[in-house]
C-alpha positions in Angstrom: 137.9 80.9 -85.4 140.3 83.7 -85.6 139.1 87.3 -85.4 140.5 88.3 -88.7 138.7 85.4 -90.3 135.3 86.4 -89.1 135.8 90.0 -90.0 137.1 89.0 -93.4 133.9 87.0 -93.9 131.6 89.7 -92.8 133.1 92.8 -94.4 133.8 91.5 -97.8 131.1 89.0 -98.6 129.9 89.1 -102.1 126.7 91.1 -102.7 123.8 89.8 -104.7 124.9 89.0 -108.3 124.4 91.7 -110.9 124.7 91.3 -114.6 128.2 91.9 -115.9 129.1 93.1 -119.4 130.9 90.5 -121.6 134.7 91.1 -121.6 136.5 91.4 -124.9 139.0 88.6 -125.4 142.7 89.6 -124.9 146.0 88.0 -124.8 147.6 89.6 -121.7 151.4 89.8 -121.3 151.1 89.8 -117.5 148.6 87.9 -115.3 145.3 89.8 -115.0 143.8 91.1 -111.8 141.1 88.9 -110.4 137.6 90.0 -111.3 136.2 92.7 -109.0 134.1 90.8 -106.4 131.4 93.4 -106.3 130.7 96.7 -104.4 133.5 98.2 -102.4 134.3 96.5 -99.1 132.4 93.3 -99.6 135.0 90.7 -100.3 136.3 90.9 -96.7 133.3 88.7 -95.7 134.1 85.9 -98.2 136.6 84.0 -96.2 134.5 82.2 -93.7 135.0 78.6 -94.7 138.8 78.9 -94.7 138.8 80.3 -91.2 137.0 77.6 -89.4 133.3 78.6 -89.6 132.0 75.8 -91.7 128.4 75.7 -90.7 127.7 79.4 -91.4 126.6 80.0 -87.8 128.2 81.5 -84.8 127.3 80.5 -81.2 127.4 83.2 -78.5 130.5 81.6 -77.1 132.3 81.9 -80.5 130.9 85.4 -80.9 132.2 86.4 -77.4 135.6 84.8 -78.0 135.9 86.7 -81.3 134.6 90.1 -80.3 135.5 90.4 -76.6 137.7 93.5 -76.4 137.8 94.2 -72.7 135.6 97.3 -73.2 132.1 95.8 -73.8 130.9 93.7 -70.9 129.7 90.2 -71.4 126.1 91.5 -71.0 126.7 94.2 -73.7 128.1 91.5 -76.0 125.0 89.4 -75.3 122.8 92.3 -76.1 124.7 93.0 -79.4 124.6 89.3 -80.3 120.8 89.1 -79.6 120.2 92.4 -81.5 122.0 91.1 -84.6 120.5 87.6 -84.3 116.9 88.7 -83.9 115.7 85.1 -83.3 117.1 84.8 -79.8 118.9 81.6 -80.7 122.4 80.6 -79.8 123.3 80.4 -83.5 123.9 83.7 -85.2 123.9 83.3 -89.0 127.0 84.8 -90.5 124.8 86.4 -93.1 123.1 88.5 -90.5 126.5 89.4 -88.9 127.7 90.4 -92.4 124.6 92.5 -93.0 125.1 94.2 -89.6 128.8 95.2 -90.3 128.0 96.1 -93.9 125.5 98.7 -92.7 128.3 100.2 -90.5 131.2 100.4 -92.9 131.0 104.2 -93.2 134.3 105.8 -94.0 135.9 102.4 -94.0 134.0 101.3 -97.1 136.5 102.9 -99.5 139.4 101.8 -97.3 138.4 98.2 -97.5 137.7 98.6 -101.3 141.2 99.9 -101.7 142.6 97.0 -99.7 140.7 94.6 -102.0 142.1 96.3 -105.0 145.6 96.4 -103.6 145.5 92.7 -102.7 144.5 91.8 -106.3 147.2 94.1 -107.7 149.9 92.7 -105.4 149.0 89.1 -106.2 149.1 89.9 -109.9 152.5 91.5 -109.6 153.8 88.6 -107.6 152.5 86.2 -110.3 154.2 88.2 -113.0 157.4 88.4 -111.0 157.4 84.7 -110.5 157.0 84.1 -114.3 159.5 86.7 -115.5 162.2 87.3 -112.9 164.6 84.5 -113.7 164.6 85.3 -117.4 165.0 89.1 -116.9 168.3 90.9 -117.3 170.3 91.8 -114.2 169.1 95.4 -114.5 165.5 94.4 -114.7 165.9 92.0 -111.7 167.5 94.9 -109.8 164.5 97.2 -110.6 162.1 94.4 -109.6 163.8 94.0 -106.3 163.9 97.7 -105.7 160.2 98.1 -106.5 159.3 95.1 -104.2 161.4 96.7 -101.3 159.6 100.0 -101.8 156.2 98.3 -101.9 157.1 96.6 -98.6 158.4 99.8 -97.1 155.2 101.8 -98.0 153.0 99.0 -96.7 155.0 98.9 -93.4 154.7 102.7 -93.0 150.9 102.5 -93.6 150.7 99.6 -91.1 152.6 101.6 -88.5 150.1 104.5 -88.9 147.2 102.2 -88.6 148.6 100.4 -85.5 149.2 103.7 -83.8 145.6 104.8 -84.5 144.3 101.5 -83.3 146.4 101.6 -80.1 145.2 105.1 -79.4 141.5 104.2 -79.9 141.9 101.1 -77.8 143.5 103.1 -75.0 140.7 105.7 -75.2 138.1 102.9 -75.0 139.7 101.7 -71.8 139.9 105.2 -70.4 143.7 105.4 -70.6 145.3 108.7 -71.7 147.6 108.4 -74.7 148.9 110.9 -77.1 147.8 109.9 -80.6 150.7 108.3 -82.3 149.4 108.3 -85.8 150.9 110.9 -87.9 150.7 112.2 -91.4 149.8 109.6 -94.0 152.7 108.0 -95.8 153.0 109.3 -99.3 152.7 106.4 -101.7 155.0 106.4 -104.7 157.6 108.6 -102.9 160.8 106.6 -102.4 162.4 106.9 -99.0 165.7 108.3 -100.3 164.1 111.4 -101.9 
């Protein structure tokens, strides 16, 4: 299973169901955002079955392949695996792994929640674009293309900052000296040409 898949499964799994108010019927002009999957940061854990973890369990070998980062030793990984498992079996239930990471989200909880919301908004915008673009005027098509390019540009700037921070932390974990490469946050909604 890919690392992103397991992390997705663990961080964004749905919480226990809670009663939801009944929505008022509407006739939307644009596709609606998917319903909110629950508390912030939990849908990242939902994607296990699509990423190759079909039995809901993770062997130590799979755990080690997924989490080995060159910093924690195999013994430290085994200690972490056993600590999360609690039963000292070679099959860690993904539910327990999800619980473990959910307890440690900290400052990343709102970040992951924002990513969930962003993902839903982008998908809704792409659905609307697919439905309306060909029928739109040339000017409206131009505006759509511009907004899409700006969205991509803003996401790439954010990704670059995140990759710089990740690279710096990785280097620090390995004991290498790096000058932090992450800089000021990109300002969303500010086009590059201004």
